[in-house]
TIBA-915646 format. One record per atom (N, C-alpha, C): z, x, y; residue number from 1; residue in one letter. Coordinates in nm, 4 decimals, always signed. Atoms other than C-alpha are relative to their C-alpha. Example, Ala and Ser with C-alpha at 12.3 -4.5 7.8 and 13.67 -1.06 7.14 Angstrom:
! TIBA-915646
{dotor {+0.0000; +0.0890; -0.1190}; 1; "a"}
{dotor {+0.7800; +1.2300; -0.4500}; 1; "a"}
{dotor {+0.0000; +0.0900; +0.1200}; 1; "a"}
{dotor {-0.0060; -0.0820; -0.1190}; 2; "s"}
{dotor {+0.7140; +1.3670; -0.1060}; 2; "s"}
{dotor {+0.0730; -0.0770; +0.1090}; 2; "s"}
This chain:
! TIBA-915646
{dotor {+0.0002; +0.0852; -0.1194}; 1; "x"}
{dotor {+0.0002; -0.0015; +0.0005}; 1; "x"}
{dotor {-0.0016; +0.0870; +0.1237}; 1; "x"}
{dotor {-0.0011; -0.0712; -0.1236}; 2; "x"}
{dotor {-0.0802; +0.1221; +0.3466}; 2; "x"}
{dotor {+0.1144; -0.0492; +0.0866}; 2; "x"}
{dotor {-0.1145; +0.0410; -0.0812}; 3; "x"}
{dotor {+0.2310; +0.1222; +0.5594}; 3; "x"}
{dotor {-0.0327; +0.0310; +0.1465}; 3; "x"}
{dotor {+0.0275; -0.0158; -0.1408}; 4; "x"}
{dotor {+0.1859; +0.0748; +0.9345}; 4; "x"}
{dotor {+0.1290; +0.0027; +0.0764}; 4; "x"}
{dotor {-0.1252; -0.0025; -0.0731}; 5; "x"}
{dotor {+0.4491; +0.1477; +1.1963}; 5; "x"}
{dotor {+0.0400; -0.1342; +0.0543}; 5; "x"}
{dotor {-0.0337; +0.1321; -0.0502}; 6; "x"}
{dotor {+0.4334; -0.2115; +1.3210}; 6; "x"}
{dotor {+0.0448; -0.0962; -0.1035}; 6; "x"}
{dotor {-0.0376; +0.0904; +0.1145}; 7; "x"}
{dotor {+0.4975; -0.3600; +0.9755}; 7; "x"}
{dotor {+0.1382; +0.0380; -0.0478}; 7; "x"}
{dotor {-0.1383; -0.0357; +0.0335}; 8; "x"}
{dotor {+0.8732; -0.3409; +0.9548}; 8; "x"}
{dotor {+0.0392; -0.0526; -0.1388}; 8; "x"}
{dotor {-0.0359; +0.0569; +0.1306}; 9; "x"}
{dotor {+0.8763; -0.5454; +0.6321}; 9; "x"}
{dotor {-0.0660; +0.0812; -0.1132}; 9; "x"}
{dotor {+0.0688; -0.0796; +0.1019}; 10; "x"}
{dotor {+0.6617; -0.2870; +0.4500}; 10; "x"}
{dotor {+0.1010; +0.0917; -0.0625}; 10; "x"}
{dotor {-0.0831; -0.0956; +0.0734}; 11; "x"}
{dotor {+0.8207; -0.0701; +0.1907}; 11; "x"}
{dotor {-0.0813; +0.0739; -0.0988}; 11; "x"}
{dotor {+0.0783; -0.0828; +0.0898}; 12; "x"}
{dotor {+0.6804; +0.2156; -0.0181}; 12; "x"}
{dotor {+0.0110; -0.0540; -0.1445}; 12; "x"}
{dotor {-0.0153; +0.0516; +0.1349}; 13; "x"}
{dotor {+0.8107; +0.0344; -0.3245}; 13; "x"}
{dotor {-0.0779; -0.1262; -0.0316}; 13; "x"}
{dotor {+0.0774; +0.1215; +0.0160}; 14; "x"}
{dotor {+0.5961; -0.2710; -0.2722}; 14; "x"}
{dotor {-0.1493; +0.0335; -0.0194}; 14; "x"}
{dotor {+0.1469; -0.0207; +0.0201}; 15; "x"}
{dotor {+0.2408; -0.2744; -0.4076}; 15; "x"}
{dotor {-0.0786; -0.0866; +0.0921}; 15; "x"}
{dotor {+0.0819; +0.0754; -0.0861}; 16; "x"}
{dotor {-0.0486; -0.4005; -0.2113}; 16; "x"}
{dotor {-0.0283; -0.1453; -0.0545}; 16; "x"}
{dotor {+0.0276; +0.1263; +0.0599}; 17; "x"}
{dotor {-0.0929; -0.6875; -0.4580}; 17; "x"}
{dotor {+0.1236; -0.0928; -0.0106}; 17; "x"}
{dotor {-0.1176; +0.0821; +0.0124}; 18; "x"}
{dotor {+0.2642; -0.8096; -0.4419}; 18; "x"}
{dotor {-0.0046; -0.1142; +0.0978}; 18; "x"}
{dotor {+0.0041; +0.1170; -0.0881}; 19; "x"}
{dotor {+0.2915; -1.1595; -0.2973}; 19; "x"}
{dotor {+0.1351; -0.0203; +0.0667}; 19; "x"}
{dotor {-0.1236; +0.0280; -0.0744}; 20; "x"}
{dotor {+0.5437; -1.2525; -0.0314}; 20; "x"}
{dotor {-0.0156; -0.1431; +0.0563}; 20; "x"}
{dotor {+0.0064; +0.1395; -0.0549}; 21; "x"}
{dotor {+0.6319; -1.5944; +0.1095}; 21; "x"}
{dotor {-0.0001; +0.0052; +0.1489}; 21; "x"}
{dotor {-0.0035; +0.0289; -0.1439}; 22; "x"}
{dotor {+0.5748; -1.7227; +0.4587}; 22; "x"}
{dotor {+0.0507; -0.1416; +0.0124}; 22; "x"}
{dotor {-0.0555; +0.1352; -0.0223}; 23; "x"}
{dotor {+0.7883; -2.0195; +0.5629}; 23; "x"}
{dotor {-0.0450; -0.0536; +0.1296}; 23; "x"}
{dotor {+0.0478; +0.0658; -0.1222}; 24; "x"}
{dotor {+0.6458; -2.2625; +0.8142}; 24; "x"}
{dotor {+0.0705; -0.1306; +0.0190}; 24; "x"}
{dotor {-0.0526; +0.1350; -0.0333}; 25; "x"}
{dotor {+0.7931; -2.5613; +0.9874}; 25; "x"}
{dotor {-0.1155; -0.0659; +0.0782}; 25; "x"}
{dotor {+0.1088; +0.0722; -0.0621}; 26; "x"}
{dotor {+0.5187; -2.8094; +1.0711}; 26; "x"}
{dotor {+0.0284; -0.1491; +0.0009}; 26; "x"}
{dotor {-0.0182; +0.1422; -0.0055}; 27; "x"}
{dotor {+0.5021; -3.1709; +1.1718}; 27; "x"}
{dotor {-0.0564; -0.0708; -0.1241}; 27; "x"}
{dotor {+0.0409; +0.0693; +0.1216}; 28; "x"}
{dotor {+0.4532; -3.4245; +0.8979}; 28; "x"}
{dotor {-0.1476; -0.0333; +0.0052}; 28; "x"}
{dotor {+0.1401; +0.0348; -0.0127}; 29; "x"}
{dotor {+0.1107; -3.5318; +1.0327}; 29; "x"}
{dotor {-0.0901; +0.1206; -0.0217}; 29; "x"}
{dotor {+0.0771; -0.1179; +0.0221}; 30; "x"}
{dotor {-0.0123; -3.1704; +1.0307}; 30; "x"}
{dotor {-0.0008; +0.0343; -0.1489}; 30; "x"}
{dotor {-0.0055; -0.0275; +0.1464}; 31; "x"}
{dotor {+0.1095; -3.1229; +0.6742}; 31; "x"}
{dotor {-0.0899; -0.0969; -0.0774}; 31; "x"}
{dotor {+0.0829; +0.0977; +0.0679}; 32; "x"}
{dotor {-0.0662; -3.4417; +0.5673}; 32; "x"}
{dotor {-0.1491; +0.0329; +0.0201}; 32; "x"}
{dotor {+0.1357; -0.0361; -0.0295}; 33; "x"}
{dotor {-0.3889; -3.3315; +0.7362}; 33; "x"}
{dotor {-0.0431; +0.1193; -0.0907}; 33; "x"}
{dotor {+0.0258; -0.1180; +0.0853}; 34; "x"}
{dotor {-0.3695; -2.9914; +0.5527}; 34; "x"}
{dotor {-0.0139; -0.0438; -0.1454}; 34; "x"}
{dotor {+0.0077; +0.0462; +0.1379}; 35; "x"}
{dotor {-0.2998; -3.1657; +0.2230}; 35; "x"}
{dotor {-0.1268; -0.0740; -0.0301}; 35; "x"}
{dotor {+0.1213; +0.0748; +0.0186}; 36; "x"}
{dotor {-0.5929; -3.3998; +0.2670}; 36; "x"}
{dotor {-0.1216; +0.0954; -0.0057}; 36; "x"}
{dotor {+0.1111; -0.0940; +0.0003}; 37; "x"}
{dotor {-0.8291; -3.1141; +0.3520}; 37; "x"}
{dotor {+0.0003; +0.0842; -0.1282}; 37; "x"}
{dotor {-0.0049; -0.0797; +0.1254}; 38; "x"}
{dotor {-0.7083; -2.9054; +0.0602}; 38; "x"}
{dotor {-0.0431; -0.0811; -0.1183}; 38; "x"}
{dotor {+0.0381; +0.0844; +0.1114}; 39; "x"}
{dotor {-0.7508; -3.1977; -0.1784}; 39; "x"}
{dotor {-0.1501; -0.0232; +0.0003}; 39; "x"}
{dotor {+0.1448; +0.0193; -0.0120}; 40; "x"}
{dotor {-1.1044; -3.2548; -0.0479}; 40; "x"}
{dotor {-0.0775; +0.1156; -0.0542}; 40; "x"}
{dotor {+0.0676; -0.1227; +0.0513}; 41; "x"}
{dotor {-1.1879; -2.8971; -0.1483}; 41; "x"}
{dotor {+0.0510; +0.0348; -0.1413}; 41; "x"}
{dotor {-0.0492; -0.0295; +0.1348}; 42; "x"}
{dotor {-0.9967; -2.9123; -0.4786}; 42; "x"}
{dotor {+0.0887; +0.1210; -0.0026}; 42; "x"}
{dotor {-0.0890; -0.1160; -0.0089}; 43; "x"}
{dotor {-0.7429; -2.6547; -0.3634}; 43; "x"}
{dotor {+0.1396; -0.0469; +0.0211}; 43; "x"}
{dotor {-0.1406; +0.0295; -0.0302}; 44; "x"}
{dotor {-0.3693; -2.6405; -0.3420}; 44; "x"}
{dotor {+0.0217; +0.0228; +0.1483}; 44; "x"}
{dotor {-0.0320; -0.0226; -0.1426}; 45; "x"}
{dotor {-0.2057; -2.6449; -0.0038}; 45; "x"}
{dotor {+0.0098; +0.1481; +0.0262}; 45; "x"}
{dotor {-0.0092; -0.1433; -0.0178}; 46; "x"}
{dotor {-0.1201; -2.2756; -0.0441}; 46; "x"}
{dotor {-0.1345; +0.0667; +0.0073}; 46; "x"}
{dotor {+0.1316; -0.0615; +0.0023}; 47; "x"}
{dotor {-0.4728; -2.1802; -0.1373}; 47; "x"}
{dotor {-0.0748; -0.0319; +0.1254}; 47; "x"}
{dotor {+0.0681; +0.0453; -0.1225}; 48; "x"}
{dotor {-0.6136; -2.3822; +0.1560}; 48; "x"}
{dotor {+0.0550; +0.0754; +0.1221}; 48; "x"}
{dotor {-0.0585; -0.0635; -0.1164}; 49; "x"}
{dotor {-0.3704; -2.2408; +0.4071}; 49; "x"}
{dotor {-0.0253; +0.1504; +0.0058}; 49; "x"}
{dotor {+0.0204; -0.1461; +0.0035}; 50; "x"}
{dotor {-0.4044; -1.8776; +0.2961}; 50; "x"}
{dotor {-0.1484; +0.0317; +0.0287}; 50; "x"}
{dotor {+0.1368; -0.0236; -0.0210}; 51; "x"}
{dotor {-0.7823; -1.8967; +0.2919}; 51; "x"}
{dotor {-0.0392; -0.0262; +0.1454}; 51; "x"}
{dotor {+0.0288; +0.0370; -0.1379}; 52; "x"}
{dotor {-0.7950; -2.0680; +0.6285}; 52; "x"}
{dotor {+0.0562; +0.1014; +0.0979}; 52; "x"}
{dotor {-0.0625; -0.0982; -0.0889}; 53; "x"}
{dotor {-0.5508; -1.8291; +0.7906}; 53; "x"}
{dotor {-0.0687; +0.1334; -0.0100}; 53; "x"}
{dotor {+0.0672; -0.1259; +0.0143}; 54; "x"}
{dotor {-0.7243; -1.5270; +0.6437}; 54; "x"}
{dotor {-0.1344; +0.0021; +0.0704}; 54; "x"}
{dotor {+0.1347; +0.0121; -0.0632}; 55; "x"}
{dotor {-1.0686; -1.6496; +0.7640}; 55; "x"}
{dotor {+0.0186; +0.0055; +0.1546}; 55; "x"}
{dotor {-0.0218; +0.0001; -0.1449}; 56; "x"}
{dotor {-0.9337; -1.7153; +1.1128}; 56; "x"}
{dotor {+0.0436; +0.1362; +0.0539}; 56; "x"}
{dotor {-0.0462; -0.1364; -0.0383}; 57; "x"}
{dotor {-0.7541; -1.3795; +1.1301}; 57; "x"}
{dotor {-0.1164; +0.0961; +0.0027}; 57; "x"}
{dotor {+0.1150; -0.0895; +0.0068}; 58; "x"}
{dotor {-1.0690; -1.1992; +1.0283}; 58; "x"}
{dotor {-0.0948; -0.0287; +0.1162}; 58; "x"}
{dotor {+0.0901; +0.0329; -0.1138}; 59; "x"}
{dotor {-1.2783; -1.3903; +1.2873}; 59; "x"}
{dotor {+0.0590; +0.0499; +0.1332}; 59; "x"}
{dotor {-0.0644; -0.0477; -0.1254}; 60; "x"}
{dotor {-1.0275; -1.3099; +1.5634}; 60; "x"}
{dotor {-0.0154; +0.1449; +0.0161}; 60; "x"}
{dotor {+0.0080; -0.1476; -0.0110}; 61; "x"}
{dotor {-1.0232; -0.9437; +1.4845}; 61; "x"}
{dotor {-0.1461; +0.0465; +0.0146}; 61; "x"}
{dotor {+0.1392; -0.0394; -0.0124}; 62; "x"}
{dotor {-1.3991; -0.9194; +1.4442}; 62; "x"}
{dotor {-0.0544; -0.0303; +0.1353}; 62; "x"}
{dotor {+0.0478; +0.0336; -0.1338}; 63; "x"}
{dotor {-1.4583; -1.0999; +1.7703}; 63; "x"}
{dotor {+0.0450; +0.1013; +0.1057}; 63; "x"}
{dotor {-0.0526; -0.0972; -0.0926}; 64; "x"}
{dotor {-1.2523; -0.8320; +1.9399}; 64; "x"}
{dotor {-0.0543; +0.1414; -0.0239}; 64; "x"}
{dotor {+0.0375; -0.1338; +0.0363}; 65; "x"}
{dotor {-1.4071; -0.5324; +1.7647}; 65; "x"}
{dotor {-0.1464; +0.0192; -0.0313}; 65; "x"}
{dotor {+0.1361; -0.0203; +0.0519}; 66; "x"}
{dotor {-1.7572; -0.5981; +1.6403}; 66; "x"}
{dotor {-0.0935; -0.1010; +0.0687}; 66; "x"}
{dotor {+0.1103; +0.0864; -0.0446}; 67; "x"}
{dotor {-2.0668; -0.7315; +1.7972}; 67; "x"}
{dotor {-0.1303; +0.0683; -0.0301}; 67; "x"}
{dotor {+0.1302; -0.0548; +0.0451}; 68; "x"}
{dotor {-2.4225; -0.6881; +1.6836}; 68; "x"}
{dotor {-0.1089; -0.0257; +0.1056}; 68; "x"}
{dotor {+0.1051; +0.0128; -0.0962}; 69; "x"}
{dotor {-2.7110; -0.6219; +1.9152}; 69; "x"}
{dotor {-0.1272; +0.0606; -0.0559}; 69; "x"}
{dotor {+0.1255; -0.0575; +0.0381}; 70; "x"}
{dotor {-3.0789; -0.5652; +1.8542}; 70; "x"}
{dotor {-0.0255; +0.1248; +0.0897}; 70; "x"}
{dotor {+0.0274; -0.1249; -0.0748}; 71; "x"}
{dotor {-3.2334; -0.2399; +1.9906}; 71; "x"}
{dotor {-0.0102; -0.0229; +0.1520}; 71; "x"}
{dotor {+0.0201; +0.0274; -0.1385}; 72; "x"}
{dotor {-3.3341; -0.3935; +2.3206}; 72; "x"}
{dotor {+0.1328; -0.0290; +0.0724}; 72; "x"}
{dotor {-0.1281; +0.0356; -0.0595}; 73; "x"}
{dotor {-2.9918; -0.5484; +2.3877}; 73; "x"}
{dotor {+0.0957; +0.1122; -0.0002}; 73; "x"}
{dotor {-0.0869; -0.1136; +0.0068}; 74; "x"}
{dotor {-2.8132; -0.2369; +2.2758}; 74; "x"}
{dotor {-0.0340; +0.1029; +0.1110}; 74; "x"}
{dotor {+0.0387; -0.0885; -0.1063}; 75; "x"}
{dotor {-3.0127; -0.0242; +2.5150}; 75; "x"}
{dotor {+0.0417; -0.0484; +0.1377}; 75; "x"}
{dotor {-0.0454; +0.0610; -0.1271}; 76; "x"}
{dotor {-2.9411; -0.2671; +2.7979}; 76; "x"}
{dotor {+0.1494; +0.0152; +0.0151}; 76; "x"}
{dotor {-0.1446; -0.0092; -0.0016}; 77; "x"}
{dotor {-2.5727; -0.2588; +2.7100}; 77; "x"}
{dotor {+0.0429; +0.1442; +0.0355}; 77; "x"}
{dotor {-0.0322; -0.1418; -0.0312}; 78; "x"}
{dotor {-2.5569; +0.1219; +2.7088}; 78; "x"}
{dotor {-0.0338; +0.0337; +0.1479}; 78; "x"}
{dotor {+0.0388; -0.0257; -0.1376}; 79; "x"}
{dotor {-2.7473; +0.1329; +3.0350}; 79; "x"}
{dotor {+0.0960; -0.0605; +0.0980}; 79; "x"}
{dotor {-0.0961; +0.0654; -0.0911}; 80; "x"}
{dotor {-2.5044; -0.1133; +3.1950}; 80; "x"}
{dotor {+0.1321; +0.0829; +0.0026}; 80; "x"}
{dotor {-0.1177; -0.0798; +0.0013}; 81; "x"}
{dotor {-2.2131; +0.1017; +3.0790}; 81; "x"}
{dotor {-0.0199; +0.1346; +0.0757}; 81; "x"}
{dotor {+0.0269; -0.1296; -0.0656}; 82; "x"}
{dotor {-2.3737; +0.4236; +3.2010}; 82; "x"}
{dotor {-0.0318; -0.0138; +0.1496}; 82; "x"}
{dotor {+0.0410; +0.0202; -0.1398}; 83; "x"}
{dotor {-2.4853; +0.2736; +3.5346}; 83; "x"}
{dotor {+0.0612; -0.1285; +0.0570}; 83; "x"}
{dotor {-0.0576; +0.1228; -0.0497}; 84; "x"}
{dotor {-2.2351; +0.0163; +3.6564}; 84; "x"}
{dotor {-0.0451; -0.0266; +0.1432}; 84; "x"}
{dotor {+0.0358; +0.0311; -0.1409}; 85; "x"}
{dotor {-2.3154; -0.1687; +3.9767}; 85; "x"}
{dotor {+0.1096; +0.0522; +0.0936}; 85; "x"}
{dotor {-0.1072; -0.0482; -0.0929}; 86; "x"}
{dotor {-2.1393; -0.0463; +4.2887}; 86; "x"}
{dotor {+0.1054; -0.1096; +0.0208}; 86; "x"}
{dotor {-0.1125; +0.0917; -0.0220}; 87; "x"}
{dotor {-1.8004; -0.1982; +4.3598}; 87; "x"}
{dotor {-0.0198; -0.0857; +0.1222}; 87; "x"}
{dotor {+0.0128; +0.0880; -0.1105}; 88; "x"}
{dotor {-1.8144; -0.5042; +4.5777}; 88; "x"}
{dotor {+0.1352; -0.0123; +0.0769}; 88; "x"}
{dotor {-0.1237; +0.0092; -0.0809}; 89; "x"}
{dotor {-1.5546; -0.6021; +4.8386}; 89; "x"}
{dotor {+0.1169; -0.0578; -0.0779}; 89; "x"}
{dotor {-0.1078; +0.0589; +0.0797}; 90; "x"}
{dotor {-1.3460; -0.8092; +4.5942}; 90; "x"}
{dotor {+0.0627; +0.1036; -0.0967}; 90; "x"}
{dotor {-0.0525; -0.1048; +0.0874}; 91; "x"}
{dotor {-1.3187; -0.5229; +4.3448}; 91; "x"}
{dotor {+0.0728; +0.1041; +0.0776}; 91; "x"}
{dotor {-0.0653; -0.1016; -0.0846}; 92; "x"}
{dotor {-1.2360; -0.2740; +4.6182}; 92; "x"}
{dotor {+0.1362; -0.0500; +0.0461}; 92; "x"}
{dotor {-0.1310; +0.0534; -0.0437}; 93; "x"}
{dotor {-0.9588; -0.5056; +4.7481}; 93; "x"}
{dotor {+0.0961; -0.0039; -0.1153}; 93; "x"}
{dotor {-0.0905; +0.0023; +0.1194}; 94; "x"}
{dotor {-0.8197; -0.5551; +4.3964}; 94; "x"}
{dotor {+0.0480; +0.1363; -0.0291}; 94; "x"}
{dotor {-0.0395; -0.1394; +0.0398}; 95; "x"}
{dotor {-0.8195; -0.1818; +4.3273}; 95; "x"}
{dotor {+0.0944; +0.0614; +0.1052}; 95; "x"}
{dotor {-0.0834; -0.0575; -0.1022}; 96; "x"}
{dotor {-0.6457; -0.1077; +4.6586}; 96; "x"}
{dotor {+0.1415; -0.0603; +0.0024}; 96; "x"}
{dotor {-0.1297; +0.0657; +0.0043}; 97; "x"}
{dotor {-0.3521; -0.3412; +4.5835}; 97; "x"}
{dotor {+0.0948; +0.0801; -0.0910}; 97; "x"}
{dotor {-0.1048; -0.0564; +0.0840}; 98; "x"}
{dotor {-0.0268; -0.2075; +4.4412}; 98; "x"}
{dotor {+0.0300; -0.0873; -0.1177}; 98; "x"}
{dotor {-0.0256; +0.0878; +0.1117}; 99; "x"}
{dotor {+0.0246; -0.3352; +4.0854}; 99; "x"}
{dotor {+0.1442; -0.0582; +0.0057}; 99; "x"}
{dotor {-0.1276; +0.0698; -0.0017}; 100; "x"}
{dotor {+0.3103; -0.5850; +4.0432}; 100; "x"}
{dotor {+0.1148; +0.0744; -0.0746}; 100; "x"}
{dotor {-0.1018; -0.0713; +0.0737}; 101; "x"}
{dotor {+0.4892; -0.3664; +3.7925}; 101; "x"}
{dotor {+0.0496; +0.1276; +0.0714}; 101; "x"}
{dotor {-0.0439; -0.1160; -0.0748}; 102; "x"}
{dotor {+0.5208; -0.0849; +4.0524}; 102; "x"}
{dotor {+0.0877; -0.0412; +0.1205}; 102; "x"}
{dotor {-0.0857; +0.0445; -0.1139}; 103; "x"}
{dotor {+0.7322; -0.2914; +4.2956}; 103; "x"}
{dotor {+0.1373; +0.0546; -0.0076}; 103; "x"}
């Protein structure tokens, strides 16, 4: 198992395949909705929730890290990074202000 500094529940004695529980408190209507959706797919509540959460977590992380561009779009992207437009008055004003955390 890969242990990360932010995962305080990790332990060298736990294998990557060991399952752990997650306890959730949800409204009855939400639980019923999840149960109905799981039943419609022929899955248990746990299977449905784990698959749904895993899919959403993957999407969130990929949205922040990965984007695909064709050659033309990639070249335009690199050009924009290499040649940003000059700062306008609003950006100059923003950059001249003292940050709130430095008060």
